[in-house]
Structures are given as C-alpha cells and as structure tokens.
N, C-alpha and C positions, 0 to 999 in steps of 0.2 A: 544534430540528429532529432528525428521525431520520436517522442515519447507518448504514451497513452495512460490515462488514468480510467480503471475498469470498474463496474460495479454490477451486481445483481443480487437478488435476494436469496440469501444461502439457505440451503435445507437444513432444519434443526439436527446437528451431530452427524449428518450424513456425509462423511469426509469423500466417499467414492463419488456421490452425485456432485458435491462441490467442486472437486478436482476435475470432472469431465466439463462442467461449466466454465471452469478457470481456463482449461486447455481450449475450449473452443472459443473464448474470447482472445486468447493469446493467437489464435490463428487467424481471427478475424482482424485483429489490430495489425498484424503482419501483413495481411493482404493490403492493408490501407496504408502501409509503408512503415509503421512503427518498427523500432529496434528494441525498445524497452516498454514493458507493460505492468503497471503496478495494481495491486488489489488492497481491498480494504481491511481494517483490523479484524482478526479472528474470522476472515471471510471463509475459511476451510472448514469451520465448524458452525458458523454463525456466532453472533455475540450472544450467547447463551450460558451465562455463567452457572445457573442451576444444573442444566443438562451436563456441562463440563463437570461440575462437582460430583454429580451422581456416578459418574463413569470416567473418572480422569485416566485410567489405565488405556481406554480404548481410544480416548481423544488425543493423547499426547503424540506428538510425531516428532521424528527425527528427519533430517533432510534427505535420507536415503529410503525413507518409509515406503513400501511399495505401493500404498494408497495414492502416493504422489507422482507414481510413473507416469499417468497422463499428462501432467504438467511438464515433467522434465522431457517427456517424449516431443510434446508440442514446441518446447523451446529449440529442440535438436531440428525437429522437421522444418520450421520457419527460419531459424538461424537468428533468434531473439533472446533477450534477457527476459526474465519475469521475477517480480517481487511479491511474494505471497505471504500471509500471515495465518498463524494458527497457535494453539497450545504447543508449547515446545519443553523437550528434556531440558532440565537443568544441567549445571555443569558436572553433576555426579553422573550424568548419562542414565538417571533413573526418573521415574515419575515424581519421585519426591523433588521439590525445588522447582516445579513446573513454572515456565515463563510463559509470557505473551511473545511468540517468537516471530521474527521476519526471516525468511530464507530467501536469497537472491540467488536464481539459477542463471548460468551463462548460456549462450547459444549452443554449448556442446551439451548441455542438460547437467554439467558439473556445478558445484556450490562454489559461487563467486564471493559471498559474504553471508554472514547472519548476524542479527541484531536481536537483543532482548529489551524490552521497554523497561525504561529505568523508572519512570514516574508512575506508579499505580495509582488508580482513581477508584476512592471508595471501597465497594464491596469486592474489587480485584484484589486487594490486599489480603483477603481471608482466603483466597484460592491460588495466587500466584506469588513467586518470588521474584523481586525487583532485579533486573539486569545491571550489570555494571556499567560504569559511564567513565570516559566516554566509549564511543564504539560506533559502529554502523558507518564505515567509511569504506567506499570501494571507487575504482576507477575502471570506466568502461567507455570504448570508443573515444578515447582521449580527454573525457570529461571526469571531474571528480564529484562524487555524489555522497549526499549525507542521508542518512536513514533516522526517523523518529516516528513515534507511534502516539496517536491521540493527545492523552493528558501531557506527554512529553512537551508538547508545544506551548503549554501554559508558562513554561520556565524559561526566561529569557535567555539563561545561559546556554541551554541547549543550541538554539540557533546562533546565539554569538560564538559558541565553541566552532560550529560548522563553518561560520565565515573565516573565522581565524585559522581554520586547517585549510583554507583555500577551496572549500566546496562550491561548484559552480551551480549546482542543481540539489534542490532540498526535497527529499521524497517522504510524504506523510501517510501513513496508513491509519485510518481512524474510523470512529463511530460516534458521529454527532448526531443530534436529534433536531436542530434547527439550523436553517439557511443561513441565519445571521451569524453563526459560528463559523460556518464554511468561508462566508465573506472575510473573515479576520486573516485568512491566509494572504490575501492581498497586501496587508500592511507588513505581515511577516516578510514577504519578498521584498518590499520596498525598503523596510528598515535596514535590511543585510545585504542587498545588492545581487542576491542570486534568484534564479527561477525556482518556483515552489509547485510542486504538484501534490494535488491531494486525490486519494482515493477513498472515499467515505462511504461506510455501510448503509444499507437500506432496507426497509421493511420492519416490522413490529419484531421486537427481540425483548430479551429480560432486561436490557438496560434501557429500554424506550422504544421510540420508534425512529429508526434511522432515516434521515432526509435526504440522503443521496447527495445530489449536486456536487459530484466529485469535478475537480477542475485543474487548470493549470494558470498560474500567472507569470508575467514577465518580471525581471529584475525592477523595473520601475513601478510595480504592483498594477499594472494594466492586465485585464483578463483576456487570455488568450483563447480558452475553450471550457465549457461546462457541460456535464451530462444534464438533460432536461427530463429523461424519462426514468422509470424504476431500474431499468437494465440498459447498459449501454457504454460507449467509449467517448473520452474526450482525447482528441489527439492535438498536440502542437509540436512546433520544431524547439528544442530547448538547448541552451548552452550558447546562443547567438541572439542577437537582436533579430526578431523575425515578426512578421505579421501572421494574420490568421490563414489557416488553410481555406481553400475555395470553399464556398458556403454548399455547393452541391456534392462535396465529397463526403457530407456527414449524413448518414441514414437517420431516418425517424427514431426520436429518442435520444440522439447524440448531438455534440456539437464539434466543429472543428476549428483549429487555430493556433496561434503561437501560445490567539486560540486557546481555543481553550479545550479541557478534556471533557 
C-alpha cells in the first residue's frame, strides 16, 4: 500500500485552521494514491508548549472533538486512514493528565487506534503525562503498524518491541530541529527490518525550529521519499520491497518513492 508523510507549518493553537490544512493534505495524498497519511507531533496545535500551557482546556482534544470533524470527513470522503497528533485527554477523560496523543482515523472516519507518547522530553514533563507502554499497534490493509512519538525513538526498546510484535511499518510523528536527526530513521529501519515513516514538524516553534524533511525508509535503510519544502508530502509503497514512485508524480516541494527526541 502507498503511505504518505505530511508536513505543514501549523498555526499557533488554531486547531480549526490546522484541522482544515490536515484535511486538505489528506485529500491531496489520497488523490495521489495514498491509503494512509501521517502528520507530525502536535501538528494540530503546533509544537507550542507555552501556548498549550496557557489554555490547556481549549487545546486538549478527544478523538470525537467537533474541531477535528474536517479530518474525519476527509478520511471518509477519500476512503483513507490518517494519523494525527495533538494534546489529548488523559485516561480520566479530563484535562488533568493531558498527553501528547496520536489518533488514528480509519476510512470510515472512526477511531482505529490511539497512542500517548511514553517518553516525554525536557519541558514536556511539566505539561504532559506520559502514556503507558507498550501500545500504539493497529492493523490496516493487512499490515501491522507501530506508533511512536519523537523522543520515544531515542529508546531502543521501543523499536525492539515493535519488531517483536511483528510490526511491518513503524510510524513516527516527531518534531526535530536538524536534518541529521531525521536521517537517523534510516538506521532504525535497517536495525529492525521494518519500513519507517517519519512525519516531522516544520517552522519556528517554542521547542525550536522544526526542520521538516519528513520521509520514508525501506527495511534495508534505503531512502524512498523526502519532503524538500516547508509544506508537502512524501509518498512511498510500504510493507513490500518497492522502488520509488515516478519522479514526475511529485509536485514541487515533495518527493515520491518507496533518533532522537
């Protein structure tokens, strides 16, 4: 199946605007053949810890939040799945225990899976609660997927557990500030024998300047696709040995083809 890593500069704490941009990229990816689209860490609010801390009640999200209706509707309209990330309600269902949450919506717009970042990084510990481990597994189109968020990938046991669980594709929603960090995902793929997809944040944020360069790597560590602009999609066939998509299938700012926190 073809999967896509998507990135765009999120509007600070503007969930409505970010959900609309997310929906637009889902539709664009689906139009280019993608069946699954993955977005960066805190892409629904921007990686803006100060802004989230100033108004957590407004920023925190549940999977059925009305503000995420455009995302769910885009999945239904295109018949694809989407992996989005933002501040999520903790196990109690209240703003207390807020997590860095990943929601996976299926082609019917329903929730396929959810995951809460387990390894929090630096100032995240003052704002968020760590999610339980293990977690973040789902099966879609006959493939077994693992979810991880940014700093999770600095801990070898996270990827080791995903490989032991038989996951064929590893999905990382992250916010990295250097291309060198994004390049480390090639070694992650090679070490564990699964395809790796990174959706990385972009633009100046409270955590630094996201460098983008979202990408997809095959199980042997070879690069299949990278986003070269601030906004765009990287598409590749995952779950099988596959080469790059035709070069002319990628519009400006994108590429087509087959860590640390």
